[in-house]
C-alpha positions in Angstrom: 167.6 100.1 165.8 165.3 99.1 163.0 164.9 101.6 160.2 161.4 103.0 159.7 160.2 104.0 156.3 160.0 107.8 155.9 156.4 107.5 154.6 155.3 105.8 157.8 157.0 108.5 159.9 155.2 111.2 158.0 151.8 109.5 158.5 152.5 108.9 162.1 153.5 112.6 162.6 150.3 113.7 161.0 148.2 111.4 163.1 150.0 112.5 166.3 149.5 116.1 165.4 145.8 115.6 164.8 145.3 113.6 168.0 147.2 116.2 170.0 145.2 119.0 168.5 148.4 120.6 167.2 147.9 123.8 165.3 150.9 122.9 163.1 150.0 119.6 161.5 152.6 117.5 160.0 155.9 116.7 161.6 155.6 118.8 164.8 155.5 115.8 167.0 158.3 113.8 165.4 161.9 114.6 164.3 161.8 113.1 160.9 165.5 113.7 160.3 166.6 110.7 162.4 164.8 108.4 160.0 166.0 109.8 156.7 169.2 108.8 155.1 171.5 111.6 154.1 173.0 109.4 151.4 169.6 108.7 149.8 167.6 111.8 148.9 165.1 109.5 147.1 164.1 107.5 150.3 160.9 109.6 150.7 159.8 108.4 147.2 160.4 104.7 148.2 163.5 104.4 146.2 166.1 102.3 148.2 168.9 102.3 145.6 169.8 105.9 144.7 172.7 105.0 142.4 170.6 102.5 140.5 167.8 105.1 140.1 170.2 107.8 138.8 171.7 105.3 136.3 168.1 104.5 135.2 167.3 108.3 134.9 170.4 109.0 132.7 169.6 106.1 130.5 166.0 107.2 130.1 167.2 110.8 129.2 169.4 109.2 126.5 166.6 107.0 125.1 164.2 110.0 124.8 167.0 112.2 123.2 167.6 109.5 120.7 163.9 109.1 120.0 164.0 105.3 120.8 160.2 105.0 121.2 160.2 101.2 121.6 162.7 101.2 124.4 161.1 104.2 126.1 157.8 102.2 126.1 159.5 99.7 128.5 159.9 102.5 131.1 156.2 103.5 131.2 153.6 102.4 133.7 150.4 101.3 131.9 147.9 102.6 131.4 149.9 105.7 130.6 148.8 108.7 132.7 149.0 112.2 131.0 148.1 115.4 132.8 146.9 113.3 135.8 144.4 111.2 133.8 144.7 107.7 132.5 144.8 107.6 128.7 143.7 105.1 126.1 147.4 104.0 125.9 146.9 100.7 127.7 149.7 98.9 125.8 153.2 99.5 124.6 152.0 99.3 121.0 149.4 102.1 121.6 152.0 104.2 123.5 154.5 103.9 120.7 151.8 105.0 118.2 151.0 108.1 120.3 154.6 108.8 121.5 154.9 112.1 119.7 151.6 113.3 121.2 152.8 112.4 124.7 156.4 113.3 124.6 155.9 116.8 123.3 158.8 119.2 122.6 158.1 120.8 126.0 158.4 117.5 127.8 161.5 116.5 125.9 163.2 119.8 126.6 162.4 119.6 130.3 163.9 116.1 130.4 167.0 117.1 128.4 167.7 120.1 130.7 167.2 118.2 133.9 170.4 117.5 135.9 170.2 114.4 138.0 171.6 116.2 141.0 168.7 118.7 140.8 165.8 116.3 140.6 162.9 117.2 142.9 161.8 114.4 145.2 158.8 114.0 147.5 156.5 111.1 148.6 154.7 111.2 145.2 157.9 110.4 143.3 160.7 112.1 141.4 159.9 115.1 139.3 161.5 116.5 136.2 161.4 120.2 135.5 158.2 121.8 136.5 156.4 118.5 136.7 156.6 117.5 133.0 157.6 113.9 134.0 157.1 112.0 137.3 158.9 108.8 138.1 157.9 106.2 140.6 159.1 102.8 141.9 157.2 99.6 141.8 156.6 97.8 145.1 158.0 94.6 143.6 161.5 93.3 144.3 163.9 94.2 142.7 162.8 97.8 142.4 161.6 98.8 139.0 161.5 102.5 138.1 158.9 103.8 135.7 157.2 106.9 134.4 154.0 107.4 136.4 152.8 110.7 134.9 153.5 113.1 132.0 152.3 116.7 132.0 152.5 118.1 128.6 
């Protein structure tokens, strides 16, 4: 049996619920568990290689803890999104210049305290803390993980 992406199953479930006039929209018409992988809690976020993502996450934590602004810049999606809005930080150089305004003590603390096994995951991505940092995956192969939003 061919595997179906969890995102497509969710969308299909919503469509079926709407078409059927279901009072409980969402996954009432489909058993989503048969499509998800117990060994990959990140599947709903489009991440196909959980061990690779977790290694990326730990490395990112270390880089931020060490204050390695230049290397952290390589992990950002541009233009940088802060508090849900695109910023003027369109390049790595601009990001590095504004690093301390973006990676506030609150953001750094949330990242430092986050245990990889307790990361929150949904279709939007992987979340640190109470949403201080969101990670996503590129659609290119091989997968490339990046920071997609910072909420300071």
